[in-house]
Structure formats: C-alpha cells, structure tokens
N, C-alpha and C positions, 0 to 999 in steps of 0.2 A: 717513321720507322717502317721498314718493309715487312711484308707478311712472313717472309722467311726468318727475319730477325725475331719477330714476335713468337713464331713457332719454336725457335731455338730456345728462347727464354722460358717459355711454358714447359718445354720438354726438360730443360735443365732443372727447373724448380720441382717438377713432378719426380724426376729421378732422385733428387736430394731428399724429398719427403719419403719416398719408398725406401731408400737406403737407411734413412734415420729410423724409420719404423722397424726395420730389420735388425737394428742394433749398431749401425755405424755412428761413431761419435768423433768429435774433434776436441782437443784439449791442449793447453799450453803448460808443459811440465816446468816446474820451478827448479828442480834438481834431478840428479840421477846420472845414469850412465852417459858417457860422451859417445858421439859417433865420429866418423873419420873427418868430418868437416867442422865440428864444433861441439859446444856443450849442449846439454839437454835444455837448459833455460833459454837458449837462443833459437829454439826450434818450436814447431807446432807438430803435434802427433795426431795421427788418425788411427783409431782403434775400434775393434769389434767388442761390444759390451756383452760379455758372457763370463761364466765362472768355471769353464772346463780348462784346467791348466795342466801343462806338462813341463817337466824339468827342461831348462834351456830356453824356454819361451820368454820373449820380451813382453813386459806388461806395463800398464799405467796403474799405479796403486796409491792409496792414501795411507800414510804411515802414522797419522795422528801426531806428527811433530810440527809445531808451529813454524811457519816461514819457509818450509821446504816442500809442501804438498801442492800438487800431485808430483809423484816421483816416477821417473822412467827406470825400471828395474828388470832384473833377470831372475826367473824362477829357479831356485836351487832345489827345493824339495817341497812336495805337497803332503801335508800331514792331516788328513781329515778336515777339521775346521780352521786350520792355520796353514800358512805358506811361508817358507823361508825364502827371502829375496836377497839378492846381491845388488848393492848400489855402490856409488863412489865412496861412501862412508864405511862400507863393509857389509857383513851379513846382519839381517834383522828378521825377526818373526812377526808376522802381522796376521790378523784374522782374514780368512778368505773372503769375507763380506766386504772388506776394504779394497779388493781388487776391482778396478773399473773395467778392465778388459785387456785383450791381446793386441799388441801393436801391429798395425798394418803397414804404415808408412810414416816417415818423418820428413817434414819440410824444413830444412835448415835456414837460419837467419830470419825467418818470419817472426819468430818469438822475440827478437830484439826490437822489432817495431811495436809489438804488443807491450813489451816491457817499458818502452818509452811512454806509452799511454797509461801505464799503471795496471795493465790487465794481466 
C-alpha cells in the first residue's frame, strides 16, 4: 500500500470520528415516508443528532411501535415535550426525546442489502 493510500485512509477515519463526535449518525429506517426512488426501508439515512425541530423538517424518530422503528417522518407541529409527525400511516404524536435527529441525506437501495442480512 502506498503512502498516499495510507494517508487517505487515516484522513477518512479521522473525518468520520470528528463528524460522529459532532452528531452525525447513520441509520436504516424500517418504515416511513417514501422518496422518489423507493421506500424508506430500502434506504440508509444520514442525520444530525439534535432536538431542535421545525415544522416541515424530515426526521428519524422512534415511535415505540414494534417492527417499524426507526421511522422516517415529517415534523408537523412541535408542542413543548411532544412532536406531531406525519408518516405513511398518518399523523402521530411522539415525545420529543424519541427524535433521533434531522435528516441530512438518504442513500436509496443500500437498505435492501442491510435487510437481506437482517439489519
């Protein structure tokens, strides 16, 4: 392996550690809103871990419903300690502590590979 390849690997690992410590996270939604290319369960979502929400923002949230968490949802209303979200199943109110973070990017079809391995 050349020195440039080693430097690239070290730089990439360092960048991932820094971004993770700042709140960048990766998750595989099991359900939720569809994108133009496919369902939420067939994708991998990258999100910022924080609790500052605004209406219309796409988020990753735990709904405490077995078999469908985490969910890719849209913020409808923020009410103090709760947030009203919109998913494919309709509107639902969840505690704001269940919000994992705001969606940054979705990688379609990678979730199908993870699903094949049971992740």
